[in-house]
C-alpha positions, 0 to 999 in steps of 0.5 A, a space after each residue: 699524388 695528384 690529390 695531395 697537390 689538389 688538397 694543398 692548393 685548396 688549403 692554401 686558397 682557403 687560408 689566403 681567403 681567411 687572411 684576406 677577411 682578417 685584414 679587411 676586418 682590421 682595416 674596417 675597424 672591427 677590433 678598434 673598441 674592445 673595452 666598451 662591450 664589456 662595460 655595456 653590460 654593467 650599465 643598464 638603461 632605464 628602459 631595460 629596468 622598467 621592462 624587468 619591473 613590468 615582467 616581474 609584475 606580470 609574473 606576480 599577477 599570473 601566479 596570484 590569479 
């Protein structure tokens, strides 16, 4: 019976810790902008396109040579 009280108290402490972390994340702005990350993958920057071209050219050169 003592172990049951110990496990319940530990689980309440862990749940309280997770609740505190969740409240901290909400207050610090972790969940403010939910749309930008999904749009970010649609718009590549020029440097990323240039990098992909360079990688593709290097791969073509290695397969030819």
